[in-house]
C-alpha positions in Angstrom: -28.6 19.0 2.7 -30.3 17.9 -0.1 -30.5 14.2 -1.2 -28.2 14.3 -4.1 -25.8 17.3 -5.4 -23.5 17.2 -8.1 -20.2 19.0 -7.1 -18.3 21.4 -8.9 -14.8 21.2 -8.4 -14.4 24.5 -6.5 -16.8 23.6 -3.8 -14.9 20.1 -3.2 -12.2 21.7 -1.1 -14.4 22.4 1.4 -14.9 18.5 2.0 -11.3 17.7 1.8 -8.3 18.1 4.1 -6.1 21.3 3.5 -3.7 20.6 0.8 -5.5 17.5 -0.9 -7.7 19.5 -3.3 -5.1 19.7 -5.9 -4.4 15.9 -6.0 -7.9 14.6 -6.2 -8.8 17.4 -8.8 -6.2 15.8 -10.9 -7.9 12.2 -10.9 -11.7 14.0 -11.4 -10.4 15.7 -14.1 -8.4 13.0 -15.8 -11.2 10.8 -16.0 -14.0 13.2 -16.3 -15.5 12.0 -13.1 -19.4 13.3 -12.3 -18.7 13.5 -8.5 -22.4 13.8 -6.2 -22.3 14.6 -2.7 -25.6 12.4 -1.1 -27.2 12.6 2.3 -26.0 9.8 5.0 -26.6 6.6 3.9 -26.5 3.6 6.7 -25.5 1.0 4.2 -22.6 2.8 2.2 -20.2 5.6 2.7 -19.6 6.0 -1.1 -20.0 3.9 -4.8 -18.4 4.1 -8.2 -20.3 3.3 -11.4 -18.4 2.2 -14.5 -19.4 4.4 -17.6 -22.5 3.2 -19.9 -24.0 4.5 -23.0 -25.4 7.7 -21.7 -23.0 8.7 -18.7 -19.3 8.5 -17.7 -17.7 7.4 -14.7 -19.9 8.3 -12.0 -19.0 8.8 -7.9 -21.2 9.3 -4.8 -19.9 10.1 -1.2 -21.9 10.7 1.6 -21.8 14.5 2.7 -22.0 13.9 6.3 -18.3 12.6 6.4 -15.9 14.4 8.2 -12.9 15.7 6.1 -10.4 12.5 6.5 -13.4 10.2 6.0 -14.4 11.8 3.1 -10.8 11.8 1.3 -10.3 8.1 2.5 -13.8 7.1 0.9 -13.3 9.1 -2.2 -9.8 7.4 -2.7 -11.6 4.1 -2.3 -14.0 4.8 -5.2 -11.3 6.2 -7.2 -9.5 2.7 -6.6 -12.3 1.2 -7.9 -12.3 3.5 -11.2 -8.7 2.8 -11.8 -9.0 -1.1 -11.3 -11.7 -0.7 -13.6 -9.8 1.3 -16.2 -6.6 -0.8 -16.2 -8.2 -4.3 -15.7 -11.7 -4.2 -17.0 -14.8 -5.3 -15.3 -14.0 -8.8 -14.9 -11.8 -8.7 -12.0 -13.2 -9.1 -8.1 -14.5 -5.7 -7.0 -12.3 -5.9 -4.0 -9.5 -8.2 -5.2 -5.8 -7.9 -5.4 -6.2 -5.5 -8.5 -8.3 -3.3 -6.5 -6.1 -3.4 -3.3 -2.8 -2.8 -5.1 -4.7 0.2 -6.8 -5.9 1.4 -3.7 -2.5 1.4 -2.0 -0.9 3.3 -4.9 -3.6 6.2 -4.4 -3.3 6.3 -0.9 0.5 6.3 -0.8 0.1 9.7 -2.6 -1.6 11.0 0.2 0.3 9.7 3.4 3.8 11.2 4.7 2.8 14.8 3.4 1.5 16.4 6.3 -2.2 16.3 5.1 -3.3 14.1 7.8 -3.5 14.4 11.7 -1.0 12.0 13.0 -3.6 9.6 14.5 -5.2 9.4 11.2 -1.9 9.1 9.3 -0.8 6.1 11.5 -4.2 4.1 11.1 -4.3 4.7 7.4 -0.6 3.0 7.5 -1.8 0.2 9.4 -5.0 -0.3 7.1 -3.0 -0.3 4.0 -1.3 -3.5 4.8 -4.3 -5.1 3.9 -7.3 -2.7 2.5 -10.7 -4.3 3.4 -13.7 -4.1 1.1 -15.0 -0.9 3.2 -12.8 1.4 5.2 -15.8 1.2 7.6 -15.4 -2.3 8.5 -11.9 -1.7 10.2 -12.4 -0.9 13.6 -9.1 0.9 14.6 -9.9 3.1 11.5 -13.3 3.8 12.6 -12.5 4.8 16.1 -9.5 7.2 15.0 -11.9 8.6 12.1 -14.8 9.3 14.6 -12.6 11.3 17.1 -12.4 14.1 14.1 -16.4 14.1 14.0 -18.2 17.1 15.3 -19.6 16.1 18.7 -23.0 14.4 18.4 -24.9 14.3 21.9 -26.2 11.1 23.0 -24.4 9.0 20.2 -21.9 6.3 20.9 -20.3 3.1 19.8 -22.0 0.0 21.0 -18.9 -1.0 22.9 -19.2 2.6 25.0 -22.4 1.3 26.5 -22.7 -0.5 29.9 -24.2 -4.0 29.7 -28.0 -3.6 29.9 -27.9 -0.4 28.5 -30.6 0.3 26.0 -30.0 2.1 22.5 -31.7 3.1 19.3 -30.1 1.9 16.2 -30.4 2.8 12.6 -33.0 0.7 11.6 -35.2 2.4 14.3 -35.4 -0.4 16.5 -34.7 -0.4 20.2 -32.1 -2.8 21.5 -30.3 -3.8 25.0 -26.8 -4.4 24.8 -25.5 -7.8 26.3 -22.4 -9.5 26.7 -19.4 -9.8 24.2 -19.4 -12.8 22.4 -15.7 -13.2 20.7 -15.5 -9.8 18.5 -19.4 -8.6 18.6 -21.9 -7.7 21.3 -25.0 -10.0 21.5 -27.9 -7.3 21.8 -31.7 -8.1 22.2 -34.2 -6.6 20.3 -36.6 -4.8 22.8 -39.9 -5.7 21.1 -39.3 -8.7 19.6 -36.8 -10.1 21.9 -34.4 -11.7 19.1 -30.9 -11.5 19.5 -28.6 -10.2 17.3 -24.8 -9.6 16.8 -23.5 -6.0 16.7 -19.9 -4.9 15.6 -18.5 -2.9 18.6 -17.9 0.3 16.5 -21.7 0.3 15.4 -22.7 3.9 16.1 -26.1 4.0 18.0 -28.1 6.3 20.2 -28.3 5.9 23.8 -31.7 5.8 25.0 
């Protein structure tokens, strides 16, 4: 996949769960959104940029996401767009206005048979208090990952045995240590410095 690719609405259906394309399309057409698919970005799954003097609403989404993660990320960014349209740019990026907007948009995609039951239930639980990023909700991450294509050698930090070594997204090698409260203490093999990792941080086992 090229680094950035503006997507025509006809091609978008291939990234979305069956039955959701028409509902998503209405948002994109209504707000004249420039939607761009990018390669995997470790720091972000998607982002929204408000209009400026030269361009309208812009949304980018990582193209490596499975259909359900792609939909959730796109709806997250559409909630930013609608929150901006109705409340302006003086609100907190993930404050109450955004949360209420996101809940409203999500409710249009649940209980309609678009999603597998496990994803449906995880999203409903997440909707009770949406976080700034869906990728910080551990239960939702675990459920969505079940629908990823098999990736040989990759797993979550919590799936490794204590003392196992792994390669992180930053290219460095670590050794998994004990769990400290909600995170795992891991040691950088080269520098011997210790870092805390989310249990659902994806790594490659060495």
